[in-house]
Structures are given as C-alpha cells and as structure tokens.
TIPA-367270 format. One record per atom (N, C-alpha, C): x, y, z. Coordinates in steps of 0.02 Angstrom, whole numbers, padded with zeros to 5 digits, always signed. Atoms other than C-alpha are relative to their C-alpha. Layout:
N
XYZ
...
This chain:
166
-00029-00058+00034
+00435+04655-04283
+00054-00024-00047
-00048+00025+00050
+00527+04616-04443
+00050+00053-00022
-00046-00052+00022
+00609+04785-04474
+00045+00024+00056
-00049-00017-00052
+00735+04779-04333
+00055+00045-00027
-00056-00036+00030
+00862+04851-04454
-00010+00076+00002
+00013-00071-00003
+00779+05022-04436
+00012+00029+00071
-00009-00023-00069
+00807+05030-04246
+00071+00025+00011
-00065-00030-00014
+00951+05135-04180
+00024-00019+00070
-00030+00016-00064
+01071+05094-04038
-00026+00048+00053
+00026-00040-00055
+01000+05155-03872
-00075+00003+00003
+00073-00002+00002
+00818+05141-03926
-00029-00053+00047
+00035+00047-00044
+00704+05061-03796
-00064-00020-00035
+00062+00025+00030
+00564+04950-03860
-00034-00050+00046
+00038+00053-00033
+00430+04834-03795
-00018-00050-00055
+00010+00050+00052
+00432+04674-03899
-00057-00046+00017
+00054+00049-00006
+00277+04568-03924
+00006-00048-00059
-00005+00049+00054
+00281+04406-04023
+00037-00062+00024
-00035+00063-00013
+00382+04245-04034
+00075+00012+00006
-00072+00003-00007
+00559+04226-03969
+00018-00071+00022
-00023+00067-00020
+00663+04069-03937
+00056+00007+00051
-00056+00001-00047
+00774+04034-03788
+00052-00048-00026
-00055+00045+00018
+00944+03958-03824
+00064+00026+00033
-00064-00017-00030
+01108+03955-03730
+00056-00038-00034
-00062+00028+00028
+01282+03884-03759
-00010-00067-00035
+00005+00068+00027
+01241+03700-03785
-00049-00004-00058
+00047-00002+00056
+01090+03734-03895
+00031+00032-00061
-00035-00033+00055
+01195+03852-04001
+00049-00049-00033
-00048+00048+00026
+01328+03719-04019
-00036-00051-00045
+00038+00048+00039
+01196+03596-04082
-00028+00031-00064
+00026-00033+00059
+01118+03721-04201
+00055+00007-00053
-00055-00009+00047
+01286+03760-04280
+00023-00067-00029
-00018+00067+00025
+01329+03574-04293
-00050-00023-00052
+00052+00019+00048
+01163+03544-04381
+00009+00037-00066
-00011-00039+00061
+01198+03684-04505
+00060-00028-00038
-00060+00026+00032
+01373+03618-04540
-00009-00070-00029
+00014+00068+00025
+01305+03441-04564
-00059-00001-00049
+00058-00006+00044
+01163+03505-04675
-00061-00037+00026
+00057+00031-00032
+01038+03435-04551
-00057+00051+00008
+00058-00042-00011
+00864+03503-04521
+00005+00034+00068
-00001-00037-00063
+00856+03638-04388
-00068-00006+00035
+00063+00005-00037
+00725+03628-04249
-00041+00064+00000
+00036-00065+00004
+00679+03812-04274
+00018+00033-00067
-00013-00040+00060
+00666+03925-04425
+00038+00062+00022
-00042-00057-00020
+00806+04052-04410
-00019+00065-00036
+00016-00060+00038
+00742+04172-04543
-00046+00046+00040
+00035-00053-00038
+00686+04330-04451
-00013-00018+00072
+00011+00021-00069
+00695+04241-04283
+00040+00044+00049
-00034-00033-00056
+00747+04315-04116
+00016-00054+00051
-00021+00047-00051
+00847+04210-03993
+00017+00039+00064
-00011-00029-00066
+00848+04253-03808
+00049-00045+00036
-00050+00038-00037
+01004+04197-03715
-00023-00008+00072
+00035+00009-00063
+00910+04127-03568
-00009-00074+00014
+00016+00068-00023
+00891+03966-03469
-00051+00007+00055
+00052-00011-00050
+00724+03982-03381
+00003-00051+00057
+00004+00045-00057
+00705+03908-03208
-00067-00038-00003
+00062+00040-00004
+00571+03780-03165
-00058+00046+00016
+00057-00045-00010
+00400+03860-03173
-00036-00015+00066
+00039+00009-00061
+00311+03888-03009
-00073-00016-00018
+00070+00017+00010
+00133+03824-02991
-00040+00064-00018
+00042-00055+00021
+00011+03936-03082
+00033+00051-00046
-00037-00047+00043
+00144+04023-03189
+00015-00033-00067
-00017+00023+00067
+00187+04007-03374
+00073-00024-00003
-00072+00012+00002
+00375+04005-03342
+00030+00023+00066
-00037-00023-00059
+00500+04024-03202
+00039+00063-00017
-00042-00058+00010
+00626+04162-03186
+00037-00008-00067
-00031+00006+00067
+00697+04202-03359
+00040+00062-00017
-00044-00057+00012
+00835+04330-03352
+00052-00017-00053
-00051+00011+00053
+00970+04354-03485
+00065-00027+00028
-00067+00023-00017
+01137+04266-03482
+00051+00039-00040
-00054-00036+00033
+01305+04334-03538
+00005-00020-00073
+00004+00012+00072
+01298+04350-03727
+00065-00020-00032
-00064+00014+00033
+01483+04338-03766
+00015-00074-00005
-00010+00073+00005
+01476+04150-03733
-00027-00028-00065
+00029+00023+00063
+01376+04135-03895
+00035+00031-00061
-00031-00036+00055
+01493+04244-03999
+00028-00045-00055
-00029+00043+00051
+01580+04099-04087
-00052-00030-00047
+00054+00030+00039
+01412+04034-04151
-00041+00052-00039
+00047-00051+00024
+01324+04198-04191
+00007+00018-00074
-00003-00019+00071
+01395+04247-04363
-00034-00050-00047
+00031+00050+00043
+01338+04082-04442
-00076+00002+00006
+00072-00004-00010
+01164+04098-04366
-00028+00063-00034
+00022-00060+00035
+01150+04276-04431
+00000-00011-00075
-00004+00015+00072
+01204+04216-04603
-00061-00041-00022
+00058+00043+00015
+01060+04090-04595
-00067+00036+00010
+00061-00038-00004
+00933+04228-04562
-00021+00026+00068
+00016-00026-00066
+00932+04261-04375
+00002+00076-00002
+00003-00073+00003
+00880+04442-04352
+00011+00035+00066
-00008-00032-00064
+00889+04474-04167
+00023-00048+00054
-00022+00038-00058
+00971+04416-04008
-00011+00044+00061
+00012-00036-00063
+00932+04463-03828
+00046-00030+00053
-00044+00024-00053
+01057+04450-03686
+00022+00056+00044
-00030-00054-00040
+01172+04553-03579
+00075+00003-00017
-00072-00010+00010
+01346+04625-03603
+00020+00014-00072
-00028-00018+00065
+01456+04679-03747
+00012-00062-00043
-00012+00053+00047
+01489+04576-03903
+00068+00011-00034
-00065-00003+00035
+01648+04538-04003
-00005+00041-00064
-00003-00036+00064
+01704+04633-04157
-00029-00042-00056
+00027+00045+00052
+01659+04480-04262
-00076+00001+00000
+00073-00003-00004
+01479+04484-04199
-00025+00067-00024
+00021-00067+00023
+01466+04672-04226
+00004+00004-00076
-00008+00000+00073
+01531+04649-04405
-00055-00042-00033
+00053+00044+00028
+01407+04506-04436
-00068+00033+00006
+00063-00036-00007
+01263+04610-04368
-00008+00052-00056
+00000-00050+00053
+01309+04746-04491
-00009-00033-00068
+00002+00035+00064
+01334+04626-04637
-00069-00030-00014
+00063+00036+00009
+01172+04529-04610
-00061+00039+00025
+00054-00044-00023
+01067+04674-04541
-00037-00027+00060
+00029+00025-00062
+01039+04597-04371
+00004+00052+00055
+00000-00046-00057
+01011+04681-04203
+00010-00039+00063
-00012+00029-00065
+01075+04640-04031
-00034+00043+00052
+00036-00034-00053
+00961+04686-03887
+00026-00022+00068
-00012+00019-00070
+00994+04688-03701
-00064+00011+00038
+00056-00011-00046
+00868+04673-03562
+00028+00000+00070
-00021-00012-00069
+00874+04696-03376
+00025-00062+00035
-00031+00055-00037
+00994+04578-03287
-00022+00004+00073
+00020+00003-00070
+00946+04521-03113
-00074+00009+00011
+00072-00011-00004
+00762+04542-03152
-00040-00057-00032
+00031+00057+00034
+00718+04367-03215
-00072-00012+00021
+00068+00011-00024
+00563+04352-03106
-00047+00053-00029
+00040-00054+00030
+00499+04520-03168
-00009-00012-00075
+00005+00013+00072
+00538+04477-03350
-00048-00057-00015
+00044+00057+00012
+00442+04314-03333
-00073+00021-00005
+00070-00024+00003
+00282+04415-03313
-00019+00024-00070
+00012-00020+00069
+00300+04467-03496
-00007-00060-00046
+00007+00062+00040
+00295+04285-03555
-00071-00026+00008
+00070+00022-00005
+00118+04232-03598
-00008-00074-00020
+00000+00072+00017
+00159+04058-03670
+00073-00022-00002
-00067+00029+00003
+00310+03944-03656
-00006-00075-00013
+00001+00071+00017
+00345+03774-03734
+00069-00022-00021
-00064+00028+00022
+00503+03670-03747
-00011-00032-00068
+00009+00027+00068
+00526+03629-03932
+00059-00038-00027
-00058+00037+00025
+00701+03558-03951
+00052-00009+00056
-00056+00014-00045
+00846+03480-03855
-00022-00003+00073
+00027+00005-00068
+00741+03440-03702
+00050-00031+00049
-00051+00031-00043
+00887+03336-03636
+00047+00051+00032
-00043-00053-00028
+00977+03501-03601
-00031+00034+00060
+00033-00030-00058
+00854+03544-03463
-00014+00074-00012
+00014-00072+00008
+00849+03733-03438
+00033+00031-00061
-00032-00026+00060
+00962+03754-03589
-00033-00025-00064
+00038+00021+00059
+00835+03673-03706
-00025+00062-00037
+00030-00055+00038
+00761+03780-03843
-00075+00002+00016
+00071-00010-00015
+00593+03850-03788
-00027+00054-00047
+00035-00051+00038
+00470+03946-03893
-00041+00041+00050
+00036-00045-00045
+00406+04096-03796
-00043+00048-00040
+00041-00055+00025
+00263+04211-03836
+00005+00054+00053
-00010-00054-00047
+00301+04378-03756
-00045+00059-00017
+00040-00062+00009
+00201+04537-03730
+00036+00056+00037
-00033-00059-00028
+00285+04705-03702
+00064-00017+00037
-00064+00020-00030
+00453+04624-03664
+00049+00058-00008
-00041-00060+00003
+00570+04769-03620
+00071-00014-00026
-00065+00008+00031
+00725+04784-03729
+00032+00067-00015
-00039-00058+00022
+00862+04908-03770
+00043-00023-00059
-00043+00016+00057
+00949+04907-03940
+00071+00015+00022
-00069-00008-00022
+01129+04877-03889
+00047+00009-00059
-00038-00008+00062
+01203+04857-04064
-00050-00002-00057
+00049-00003+00054
+01103+04910-04215
+00029-00030-00065
-00019+00032+00064
+01110+04847-04395
+00054+00039-00037
-00055-00039+00029
+01236+04984-04438
+00064-00010+00039
-00059+00013-00040
+01356+04922-04305
+00011+00048+00058
-00007-00047-00056
+01329+05066-04183
-00018-00036+00065
+00006+00036-00064
+01342+05011-04002
-00008+00047+00059
+00007-00039-00061
+01287+05076-03834
+00063-00009+00044
-00061+00014-00039
+01453+05006-03769
+00059+00042-00025
-00054-00043+00025
+01554+05136-03865
+00052-00038-00040
-00046+00042+00039
+01630+05004-03978
+00002+00019-00073
+00003-00015+00072
+01591+05088-04145
+00063+00031-00025
C-alpha cells in the first residue's frame, strides 16, 4: 500500500506485502550509513519498518514470535529515515514531537499492532529472510512478506494521533 498518507488516525487495516524488521542497533547502522553516504542494505523509499526482533523460528514455522517493541527507542533515528523516503513504521507506544512533526512533513504513517501477541502475529508472516546485519542476531534486518497483518494507524500523515498528542 503506497498511499498511507490517506489513512486517518484510529483506522484499522490489514497489511499485505513487504515489511522490514529493524530495532535500535539496525537503526543506528542505517543512520550511520546515510551520514557516511554509504549504500543502504534496504531501499527506504516507500518502505515500512517493523520495530521487532523475531525469536528463533520453531520447526515447521516461517518465523518465531514477532511482536512489536517500544517505538520511542527509535525516535532519534526516525526523522532522517523519513526524509530518505520511509513511509511507515510499526511498533507500540507513543512517539516524540519530533517524530510526529517528521511524519507530517514527509507524509509518513506510524502504525501500532498488538503487543503481547507475537506468536499470533507470526501467523501473518508468510516469508522471512535475514538480509542485513546478521551479526545482530534477532536485531538483524529481516525482509518479511506479510498477509493481513493487523495494524492501527496511531499517527497519520497529518500528525493526528490516537494518543491525544495533536
């Protein structure tokens, strides 16, 4: 879905397509690469990053438990990634004023999904592959193909928030 900017805060959607997992250390490396004019391991234009560190996959499964992590830990990195074309982020919890302003400026959207339900969310992942920073273990960047992944628009591209921060 490329027209995230049309979604309104509070809207529930089922996302199907490609998303990337990335947590604190992967974000730190992405931002360092941008600042050093190095090649990024993923294309940020219109991408969606899921703040998630999947657990080891059980036998017969595509991925282990993959619930959201606290999004505010990525706030210092988010405005630059949005400037580079990132369109969506998935996590849990409120975001800083700087992130809300950047979402508005760059027409991005912040989604939340159900915390404490990582095993259930893993059933919406149909493919998973580590594509960058494998040395980070569960914090490596993984490319996920998801089907009907449940999301709620927490902050829309106009800056409206379900957290009453507008």
